[in-house]
N, C-alpha and C positions, 0 to 999 in steps of 0.2 A: 179942870185944863193942868193942872200938875201931873194928875194920873194920865190923861193924854200923853202929855209931854213925855213924862216916862218913860209909858208905853213904847211909840214910839221912840225913844231912846234905844230901848232894850232890842226893839225890832232891827233898829238899825246896826244896832252891835249884834248881833246874831248874824244879820244877814252880809255886815262885815267878816265877820269867823268865820262863816261860811263859806264865802267865797276864795277865801284866804286858803280854808284848809283846802279847795280844792284847785290851788293853784300848785305850778310846776316853781321850787327853784330855781331861776334862771340866772345861770355869770353874768357879768357886765359883758366881758366881751361878748357873747351872744346877745344880750340886751342891744346892743350899740350894730350889731348884722340887722335885727328889729326894726332898729329906727333909720337904718341906709338902706332898709328894701331891699336887701339881698338875700332876704331868708320871710318866710310868714309866718302868722302864727295860726295858721292854717295845716302847716305841715307842709307849707309847695314853697319850691323857688320863688325869692321874692323876682320884683317885676326889674329888681337890678342888680341880679344875680350875675357874677360872671366867674370864671377861673382860669388862671394861666395854662401856655401847655409847649410843647416843642416836636420837633424835629431832627431825629437824632438820626446821625449814620455812623455806626461801628465798628470796626474791625480792630478781631482779637488774632492774635496768632499763639498757638500752643505747638511746643512741639517736645511729645511726653517721650523718655522721661524726664525731661529736662523741665523744672519745676516752675523759670521764669515766665509769666503772660504777658505778654505785649499786647497794646489798645492806642489805639487813635479813634477819634471819632470829632464829628460836626456836628456841631448843637445849633440852630433857631429858634432862638427863645420868643417866645411871643407874650408883650404883657397884657393881658387883655383889663387889666385893671384901672379902677379909678387915679392909680396913684404913681408917683413919679417917683421910678427906684434909679435911689443913689449905689446900689451895692446887689449881689448874687452872692446864693447861699447854696453851695455844694456840697452833694452826699456824698462823704468816701465812708463805706459803710464795713469797707474791710481793712480800717484804721481799728478797728476792733480787735484785732489781732494782737496790734502791738505792745510791747512792756510797758507796763502802768497805763496800759487803758480803763476806762472806767467800765468793771465787769459786775457786776452780782454773785457771781461763782469763780472758782478757782480756775486757772486757764494750765494745760499742760505744757511740755516744750515741743512737743507736735505742733501743739496749738499757736505756741508764738511764731510770727516771723516780723520783719519790720513794716509792713505796712504798706501804702500804696505813695508810689512815686511820679511826683508830676515834674514831666520833662520838657513838655512846652505849651506855653497857655497863650490864647492870643484872644481879641476881641476886636470884632471887624477887619479880622485883619492883621491889626496892629499888635506886635509882641509885647503881652505883659508878664510882670514879674509874680509868680505865684507866691501868697502872702500868706507863712502859716505862723497862726499867732495862735492857735488856740492848744494849746498842748498836746493831749494824745487824742483829743474828742474826735468823732465821725464826721463834723461837719467842719465847712473853712466857708468863711467871708471873703466876698472878692469884693474892692471899690470897684466902681467904675472909673473911666474917664470921661465918660458921658453922661449922665443919665439917660436911663433908658423910660420915654416918656409914654402915657397911656397910648397903649392899643400900634405903639410902636415893638421892632423884634431889635436884636442883636444877635451876631453870628459868635461862635463859640467855636475854636478850635482847640482839642485838646489830646496830648501824646502822652502815656503814662506806661508804667509794668511795675508787676507787682509780683511775689515768692508765692504760687500757692502753698496753702498747708498741706501738712503731711495729714494729721486730722483732719477726718472729712465730718462735718455734721452737718448745716444748712447748705455750706461749700466746702471744697477740698478737694483730696485726692480721694477715692474710691478705690483702688488701688496704684500701680504704681504707672499703669498705660490705662487709666480711666478716671477721668476729672469731669467732678459737677464742678461747671462754675458758675456763682448766681453774686448780685450786688457789685460785678466785677467793673461795673464803668462810672466814672464820677458823673452825677447829672443833677440838675438844679432841683435844689430843694423845693415843695409846695410852697407859695406863698399863695393863702387865702384870707376872704373876707375878715374874719373874725379873727384871727391870730395873725394875719402878717405872716413873717416870714417864719418857717416849721425849724425851729434851731434843737431840736432833740437829738439827744447822744443814743446810739444802739450801744443797750448794753448785755445784748446777750440772752437775755427774755422775751423783751416783747418785740411787735414787730414794727409795720413799717406804713408809710403815710408816701403818696406817691402820686404824680400830677396823670392823666391819660396823654398819651405823649404817641405820636405816628413810630417806627423805626424800622430801620434796614440796618442790618445785620452782616456781615462777614466773617466767618471763621476759618482762617486759613491753618490747616493741618496735615501733616504727610500723606501719603498714601496708606491705603488700608487702613486708614482711622473712620469709623466712622460718626458722625454730629447729628446727635438730635437738637432741638431748640423750641423755644416760643417761637408761634409764627407760622407761615407756610413755607416750605423751600421752593424759591425758587427755580434752580438749577439742577435738578436730577438728572436729567441726561449729560450733563456736565459731569457731576462727581460720582457717578454711578455709572459701572459695567452697564449695556441697554439691559441686559437680562434682567437685574436686579432693580432698576427702574422702570421698568415692565411692572413685576410684582409688584413694587409699592403702589402704581398707579392703580394696577387691578382690586388692590387691597382699599382704596378707596370706595368700591363699589363694592365691597363685599361683607356678608353675612358673617364667614364663618374666617376662624382667625388663620392668617396665611403666613408660614415662616419666611419674611422674606429675606434672612440671613439664618444659614445655619451653623453649629460646631464646625461642621466638615468645610462648608464653605467659607467660615473664618480662616479654620487653617492653609486653605490653599491660596489665600492674599491673594486673592482676583475680584475681588466685589465694585471697588472704588475704581475708577479712573484712576492709570498707571504714573498720575506724573509725580515730580517730586514732591511737590503742596499742590492742596485741593483747596481749593475757596465756596466752601457754603454759604449760601447769603439764602439770607431770609428774611421775612416781611412779615411786623405786625401794624394793627393802626384800630389808635384807640383804644390802648394799653394800658398798663399800670408801670409795667417790665418787663425784663428779659430775664429767661435762662439757658443755660445749654449744657448738654454732657455728650463727651466724646470718648470712644475707646478704641481698642484692637482686637478685642476679645469677647466682646458683648453680643450676644444672639438678639434677633432684632424678630418682632413677629408686628403685623396689622392686621386689623380690619376696621369695618363701619358700622356703624347704625342709624337710623334715622331719629333724630331728636326734633324736629318739626311734623308733626303729619299733614299741615294744611300744605305744605312747600314740597314736602319727603325731601328735605335739606338732612345731609346726612352731616356726621362725624367721625373724622378716623381715629381711630383709638389705636395706642403702641406701646409697647413694652420690650424695653432694654434690658439686658439681663446678664449674670452670669451661670448659663446653664446649669448649674448646680442648683440652683436656687429649686427648689419643686416649686412652690405656692404659685412663683411667676410663670410656670409653665400655661396658668389658666390664669395672669392678669387680664390678658386681654378682653375674655371673659366677661371677666371683675368690672374692669371699664366699663362696656360696653353696656352691660345692664345696670351699673350707678345714673348714665348718663340718662337711658333713656326712663329710668324711672324719676331722677330728678326733674325732666324734662314734664315729666307728662302725671306726677304727683305733688310732690312737696319738693321746690315750689311752685313747680305747677308752668317753667318759664322755660322755652326750646332753650339748650342747653349756647351758648350764645359765639362760640366759637366755631372756626373749620378742625379741629385737633385736638389731642392730649395725648403727652407721653408720658409713662409710667416708667420711672427710672430706679431698678435697685441700687441703694443707698442704704443710708443709715439717718436719717435725719426725721422721719415723719412729717414731711413739710410739704404745703404747694408755694407753686408759682404758677403765674399766670398760663397756660395750658400744659404746665407739668408738674409732674408730682416726684420726691424724690422718698423713698418706701425703703423703712426694711425690708426682711426677709422673714419670715414666720411659720414652723412646725405647721402651728394650725391653721388650715384653710378660712377655715371662720373666721377667724380674726386678724388675719392678713383681708380678707376681702373687706371688713369693717372699719378697718385702719385707712382703704383706700376709698370708698364710700366719704366716710370724711374727707378725706382733703380734697377729692372733685368736685366734694357741696361748696368748699372754697369758690368754687367758681364763681358764684354770685356774690359772695360776700368774704373777701374785700375788691376783689377784679371787676365784676360789671357793676358794684357802688363801691365806692371809692374811699370808704373808710379811714378814718385814722386810726389803724390799728395800735401806735403807740397811747394813743391817751383812751380809746375808748374799746378795746381787743374784744369787751362785751358784745358790738355789734357785730363782729364775723364770728368770733370762735363759739359764740351762744347760739347762734342761726347753724354752726356749720355740726355743733353735739344735738340739736334741734331734729336738722334730717338727718342726721346718723342714726337718731333711734327710730325714726318715723320710718326709713326705709330697710332696718333692722327688724322691725315687727315685720315688714311684710316677706322680709327673706326668712328669719328663724321664728316666728311666730313670737305673741305677744309677752309670752310666757318668761323665754329665753332673752328676748331683748331688753324686756324690764330690769328682768336681772341686772343684766351686764351692765344696764346704764347707772339703777344703784350701787352696785359695785363700784365702776369706773368713774361715776361722773358726781354720785352723791353721800355716801357710807362718810367718806374723808369730808367731807363740810360739815356734814350735819351732825356729823358725833366727835366732834374735835369745837369744845368752847373756848378755845383761844380767841382772845379779844381782836385779831386779825381775822377770823373768819365773819365779823361783823360788820367791817365796814362796807359803807352803801355799794351799792356795783355802779354808781355813778364815777365815783372819784376814781379820778386820772390816771389810765394805768403806767404812765410814767415817774409817775412820785413813790411807786410802792413796790415791795417782790415780794417773795413767799408765795405760802400757799395759800393767802387772802387775794390775790395777785391771781393768781388758777383758777379758783374754785369761783369767785368774781366773775370770770370770761368765758369759762365752761358753765359748770353744773349750775349752779345759782341763776345766769342768767336764764339758761336754754331752759329752766322750769318755770323761771316767769314768763317765757313766752310761750309755753304748753299751757299755763294757767290760762294766761290770756285768749289760747285757742280754747279750753274749756267754760270757757266764761263764756265769747261771741259764738261757738258753734264755728266748726271748719268751714260753712258757706261763706259767712260774714267775713270771717277771721282770713282766711283767703283772699277777696276781695280788698281789705285793710293792704294786702302783703303785697299783694297785688299792686295797688296804687302807690305804697310808700316805693317799688321799684320803677315804676314807670317813672315817678316824678324824678329821682333821685338816680338812675341807672346812669352810670359816664358821668355824674358829679360828684361834690363831696358831702354828704346829709352825715350830719349830727345828731344824738339821742332825742335832742327835741325836736326836730324832723321828724323821725323816725313816731317819739307819742305823738306830737298834734295830728299828721298823718291817721292816724287812726282814732283818734276824737273825731276830726272832720268826717272820714268813711261811714264810718260808725253811728254818724252822727249822736252822739254819747260823750259826757264831760266822764273820762275813766280817769282824770289824772289821781281820784283816788287809790286808782289800784296801782299806778301809775311811782306814785308818792310810798307807796309800800313796799313794792317789791325794789323798786331802783334803788331812791333816794331816802331810806331808812336803816338803820341796825336791825331788825328784822331777822327773826329765822323762820321755819315752819315746828308749836309745838302747839299742839291741839290737848285740849283737855274734858273728859267730860265730868261736867261738876256736879250734876244730880238726872233722876228722870225721878219726874212725878205723876201721877196717875191724873189725869181731866173726864170731866165728862163724858168727851169723846174717846177718849182712848189714853194718850201719854204725851207729855211736853220735855223734850230731852237739853236741858240746859248745857251749851257747850263754850267756853272759854278760849281765847286765841291767846295762848301767854305770848306766843313766839312774836306777832305780828303781823305775817305772814299773811296775804288771803288766798289761802292754798283749796283747789277744791279736795274731797274724800267723799267714801263713802258711807254710811252707814249701816254697819251688817247688823239686822237683830234673830235672833232665836228663840221663838217663843217656846210654852210651857210644854207644847203637844209637837216638837221636834220640827216644824218649819223652819224654812229661813227667807227672808225676806231686808232685799238690798233698796238702801235710799242713797241718790246721788247727789252731792251737793256740791256745788260751783262756785270759785268765788263772790259770784255776788250776794252771799250767804251775808258776808262782812260788808255790804259796801255802806249800809246806816250806821252799822257801830262795827268798831273793828276789832271791840273786844267781845263783848259775847252776845250769845245768839240762840233763838229757841228752834228747837223746831219742833212742831205739831207731828204727832202722829196718831191719825185715827185707825183703832183696831180696838173691836171686841175683845180679842185674842190678851193674853196673858203672859207676857215679855218674862224671860229666863235670863237672857243677856245680851247688852250690847258692845259691839266692838267698834273705834272707827277705823278705817284701811284709808290712805292715803295712796298706796301703793307706790308711785316711784314721788311721791312727795312725803318724804321718808320725814316720819315725826321726832324731835327731840329726844323727849320724853315717853317712848311707848306705851311704859307701865301703867301711864294715868289713861289710856284711851278705850277704856275697858269697864263698863260696869254688871255686876252680875245681882241678881236678884235677892234682898236679902233673905 
């Protein structure tokens, strides 16, 4: 009886530790979301899931070369939460330009401005004092005179102005009469189901977290200035001369690039309506942000591409640039190719927006329906960069990712799609070599302890190389390793389920992990734990090769801990070569050691482990030679 009790106790203990080993760490705030049924542990939005939203009517006035930008907006903010809100939190991203603002890097004199100035602020028509009490931060809390009840709304009016930065990065002056405006309007911060108000400061490195809103944007500029923006232009016939409005309209169904405005057209100064001020009006629905560019000398190209074969829906692809930028003369074609490939291959979901505009700037940065990219001498690299930025159309814009905390959920995917489209563009060898050089080598060859921080570490609390590699290369390798484990068909089925469940919402990592577990009908937590929650890295080692009755047993140690795929390349004494692919599943039962049996009557001369893009930290112990 004692033996039986002991056996049962040991069995229960083993079961408990096995189950615990197969579970994921879930932060306490996310546990509360599960308790409240706003999220579900099968990866779906819970029955009580909600999110807030707004309707923004924004007017911006820019009069280059005057650097003063004036704005006014009316916001209808809708509280879909079950909570009574006693304050609103606003994001003022451009306060990052203020001297003394929290930044991870230095700021030049040309970057610095005096930030955003609020000139008028009303709540439900009642004038309110704009309370500034948070130093140089990029968010401001504003107490509500009347608390905002669940399922009620509040009308907010704001007038503001700011000085555009001389130094252009993600936004600012591209030249004296070409501006790129982003993050230019006060917005209500995200209030979500697991953290409440988003009070994270923008520090210059991390990115953003926004609600899905409806926007009407009016941009007032002098005549002869062209405006490009997120959304659909509502009044082309009012702001463009008839010939140019007609060219723009025809480009919407053209497979070939049309030059809407040439250098000669721009020099003639007769492209736009010749009123002193033209009001360009744009609309966008269920979008997370608005951005715009304006210039009096950027040329303008456009065409369109079918992004949905079933409905034959087209998306417009436009480019705005200095005519001296040689790579931009092909930029519309690059954009069309990217949207076509992304829509039909990976992720294989039709591009969800009516257009995109690629603007020559300095940021290599994505915005909803907009890209701000440098010009490059190498056209292949220019194509590589714009493909990465357009891949962001899905994450974080189709999926409302919290980039500030979980940047690996968007940058990791854009990096993954960047590699896959690159293989289609230039072949596996060239694309993989670029990926290794650009995304992997800097991480795997650096033994700095920052590099070993778990990918799940919230990105808002650290910076430097660890942050960058966690969000880009390491995260992408994790997705690609899962693709290798499941195979393309099941991996894509899981990806599509995740995107279907969470597009237009705010997914967090656990929603992604649990969706894959659910759709694959497998407990993949051993994999997620290793790749995303551990301090592991990639480092395999051949410990021994032993002769067996049927051939050989190849003993491999997983020194680094990541369950990465690799090939075993075998050279026989007779000169023949064989290759055995090992998926990450090799490590599911034992994360430290594995034995690969090889049935062969031939004599092995040498063995080498080759991870390809899954580069090894110590490649010198990846080879074995017959003694």
